[in-house]
C-alpha positions in Angstrom: 6.4 57.3 -15.6 4.1 55.5 -13.4 2.5 57.0 -10.2 3.2 53.4 -8.4 5.3 53.3 -5.4 8.3 50.9 -5.7 7.9 50.1 -2.1 4.1 48.9 -2.0 3.4 45.5 -1.5 2.5 43.2 -4.8 -1.3 42.6 -5.8 -0.6 39.2 -6.5 -2.5 36.4 -4.9 -1.0 34.2 -2.3 -3.2 31.3 -2.9 -1.9 27.7 -4.3 -4.6 27.6 -6.7 -5.4 23.9 -6.0 -7.8 23.2 -3.1 -9.8 20.5 -4.3 -9.3 16.7 -4.6 -8.0 14.0 -7.2 -8.8 10.4 -7.8 -5.9 8.3 -7.1 -4.6 6.0 -9.5 -3.8 2.4 -7.9 -0.4 1.8 -9.5 1.4 5.2 -9.1 4.2 6.5 -7.1 3.1 10.1 -6.7 0.0 11.5 -5.2 -1.6 10.6 -1.6 -3.8 7.6 -0.3 -5.9 7.6 3.0 -5.8 5.0 5.5 -8.9 2.8 4.3 -7.8 3.0 0.9 -4.0 2.0 1.9 -5.8 -1.0 3.3 -7.9 -1.6 0.3 -5.2 -1.5 -2.1 -2.9 -3.6 -0.1 -5.6 -6.4 0.3 -6.8 -6.3 -3.3 -3.2 -6.5 -4.9 -2.4 -9.1 -2.5 -5.5 -11.2 -3.0 -4.6 -11.1 -6.8 -1.0 -12.0 -6.4 -2.1 -14.9 -4.1 -4.8 -16.3 -6.7 -2.1 -16.2 -9.4 0.5 -17.9 -7.0 -1.7 -20.9 -5.8 -2.0 -22.6 -9.5 1.5 -21.9 -10.2 2.6 -23.3 -6.9 0.2 -26.3 -7.3 1.3 -27.1 -10.8 5.1 -26.9 -9.7 4.0 -29.4 -6.6 2.6 -31.9 -9.0 5.4 -32.0 -11.0 7.8 -32.6 -7.9 5.2 -35.4 -6.7 7.2 -38.0 -8.5 10.4 -36.8 -7.2 11.6 -35.1 -3.9 9.9 -31.9 -2.8 13.3 -29.8 -3.3 12.5 -29.9 -7.1 9.5 -28.3 -6.2 11.1 -24.9 -5.8 13.3 -25.3 -8.9 12.0 -24.3 -12.2 9.1 -22.5 -12.8 8.1 -22.7 -9.2 11.2 -21.1 -7.9 10.7 -18.3 -10.5 7.4 -17.8 -9.7 8.2 -17.6 -6.0 10.8 -15.0 -6.5 8.7 -13.0 -9.0 5.8 -12.9 -6.2 8.3 -11.5 -3.7 9.6 -9.0 -5.9 6.1 -7.8 -6.9 4.8 -7.8 -3.4 8.0 -5.5 -2.2 7.8 -3.2 -4.8 3.6 -2.6 -4.4 4.4 -2.3 -0.6 6.9 0.3 -1.1 4.5 2.1 -3.8 1.3 2.1 -1.1 3.8 2.8 1.8 5.2 6.1 0.2 1.9 7.1 -1.1 0.4 6.7 2.7 3.5 8.6 4.2 2.7 11.4 1.7 -0.6 11.5 2.9 0.8 12.0 6.4 2.9 14.9 5.0 6.0 12.9 5.4 8.5 12.0 2.9 8.6 8.5 1.1 12.0 7.7 2.4 10.5 7.1 6.1 9.5 3.6 4.1 13.0 2.6 4.7 11.8 2.3 8.5 10.1 -1.1 7.2 13.7 -2.5 7.4 14.3 -2.0 11.1 12.6 -4.7 13.3 10.2 -3.1 16.1 10.2 0.2 14.3 8.4 -1.5 11.1 5.4 -2.3 13.5 5.5 1.1 15.0 5.5 2.6 11.5 2.6 0.4 10.5 0.5 1.4 13.5 1.2 5.2 12.6 0.3 4.5 8.8 -3.0 2.9 9.9 -4.2 4.5 12.6 -3.1 8.2 12.1 -5.2 10.6 9.9 -3.6 12.3 7.1 -3.5 16.0 6.7 -6.5 17.7 5.5 -6.7 19.5 2.3 -3.4 20.0 0.3 -0.3 19.5 1.8 3.6 19.2 0.4 2.8 16.1 -1.6 -0.2 17.3 -3.5 -3.8 17.8 -3.3 -6.2 15.4 -0.7 -7.3 12.4 -2.4 -11.0 11.9 -3.3 -13.6 10.3 -0.7 -13.5 6.5 -0.9 -16.0 4.6 -3.0 -18.1 1.5 -1.7 -15.6 -0.8 -3.1 -12.7 0.9 -1.6 -14.7 0.7 1.9 -15.8 -3.1 1.4 -12.1 -4.3 0.4 -10.4 -2.1 3.0 -12.9 -3.5 5.9 -12.2 -7.1 4.2 -8.5 -7.0 5.7 -9.1 -7.2 9.4 -11.9 -9.7 8.9 -9.2 -11.9 6.6 -6.6 -11.2 9.5 -9.0 -12.4 12.4 -10.1 -15.6 10.3 -6.5 -16.6 9.7 -5.5 -16.2 13.5 -8.7 -18.3 14.5 -7.6 -20.7 11.7 -4.2 -20.6 13.1 -5.4 -21.9 16.6 -8.1 -24.2 15.8 -6.2 -26.1 12.9 -3.7 -27.5 15.4 -6.2 -27.6 18.1 -8.2 -30.1 15.9 -5.5 -32.4 15.1 
């Protein structure tokens, strides 16, 4: 027989075992991403998708130059636009879910993007509030941002300001 008391506390360790960081993959629905990485990934993927769309729409516009503009959105141009929007929506949901996971919130909160005004508040929350330090319910903390992530993430506000300035100046010049 053993001399152990059956009512004593167990000797097991209570640590979760992972207090490190992980390097997030760009195209993954699992894990967490921070604010700057959220902006960088969205900016980079949308720049790539836009660079793909410009030649496709230009080619379909040239095909429609002989006819009316309604034919521009039929055929390959229309299919390209539909695929562009589907890809953009899927990628936005993916990045939004991972950013919400960093804030220790469920990815189902991304459905709030559908509701007007609430979606603006959700974007403000996702961009300006910091994620949880260390491990949370959705995994370990992401690794520190690389120089490329920092440059691409800070490129987003610059592009946004340039777009606003262009939207004001171009009509004023005409």
